[in-house]
C-alpha positions in Angstrom: -8.8 5.3 -15.4 -5.9 7.7 -15.3 -4.0 5.6 -12.8 -0.8 3.8 -13.6 -1.5 0.1 -14.3 -0.6 -2.6 -11.8 2.9 -3.9 -12.4 3.0 -7.7 -13.1 -0.7 -8.1 -12.0 -0.8 -11.6 -13.4 1.9 -12.7 -10.9 0.2 -11.2 -7.8 -2.3 -13.0 -5.6 -5.9 -12.3 -6.7 -6.9 -10.7 -3.3 -4.1 -8.2 -3.7 -5.0 -7.3 -7.3 -8.6 -6.8 -6.2 -7.5 -4.6 -3.3 -5.2 -2.5 -5.5 -8.2 -1.9 -7.9 -10.4 -0.7 -5.0 -7.6 1.4 -3.6 -6.7 3.0 -6.9 -10.4 4.1 -7.3 -10.6 5.6 -3.8 -7.1 7.0 -3.0 -7.1 10.7 -2.4 -3.5 11.7 -2.8 -1.6 12.1 -6.1 1.4 10.3 -4.5 -0.6 7.3 -3.2 1.1 3.9 -4.0 1.2 0.2 -3.3 4.5 -1.5 -2.6 5.5 -5.1 -2.0 8.0 -5.7 0.8 9.4 -8.7 2.6 8.6 -8.6 6.4 9.0 -11.4 8.9 9.8 -13.9 6.1 6.7 -13.2 4.0 5.5 -10.9 1.2 3.4 -8.0 2.5 1.7 -5.2 0.7 1.8 -1.6 1.8 -1.1 0.6 0.7 0.4 4.0 1.2 -2.3 6.8 1.2 0.3 9.5 0.3 1.0 12.8 1.9 -2.0 15.0 1.1 -4.1 13.7 4.0 -2.8 14.4 7.5 -2.9 11.5 9.9 -4.2 8.9 7.4 -3.0 5.4 8.1 -1.4 3.1 5.6 -2.5 -0.5 5.6 -0.3 -3.5 5.5 -1.8 -6.7 4.1 -0.6 -10.2 3.6 -0.9 -12.1 0.3 -4.5 -13.2 1.2 -5.6 -9.6 1.7 -5.7 -10.0 5.5 -4.9 -6.8 7.4 -1.8 -7.2 9.4 -1.8 -3.7 10.8 -1.7 0.0 10.0 1.1 2.5 10.0 1.2 6.2 10.7 -2.0 7.9 11.6 -2.7 10.1 14.6 -0.4 8.0 16.8 2.4 7.6 14.3 2.4 3.8 14.6 5.5 2.1 13.2 4.9 -1.5 14.5 3.3 -4.4 12.6 2.9 -7.8 14.3 5.0 -6.6 17.2 8.0 -5.6 15.2 9.2 -2.2 13.8 8.2 -2.0 10.2 11.5 -0.3 9.3 12.9 -3.8 9.2 10.8 -4.6 6.1 12.8 -4.9 2.9 11.4 -3.2 -0.2 10.9 -5.4 -3.2 9.0 -3.4 -5.8 6.4 -0.8 -6.4 3.2 -2.3 -7.8 1.1 0.8 -8.4 1.4 4.6 -8.2 -1.3 7.1 -8.9 -0.7 9.0 -12.1 0.7 12.5 -11.5 -1.9 13.8 -14.0 -4.6 13.1 -11.5 -5.5 16.1 -9.3 -6.0 15.7 -5.6 -9.7 16.1 -4.7 
């Protein structure tokens, strides 16, 4: 796999590691990434599809892999759990697709 490895995978919840592995195998854009943020007092994980696919939604999951909501898309949604996601605080990037991988 030409993707960048998951940063500190051993410290992440197993459902998130599994989802990152699935996402890394299916993400279309060369700038796809997974970031950990703090939102409403909990760690959340943003699966960002990147910029090569118009109107694609980015998923936000909790530590158990439960979908909390989706951002972007055709409607340009910016709200998760009734609050604007711009209030989320970035913690770290966990995975980014390797720039060597071409877009399909």
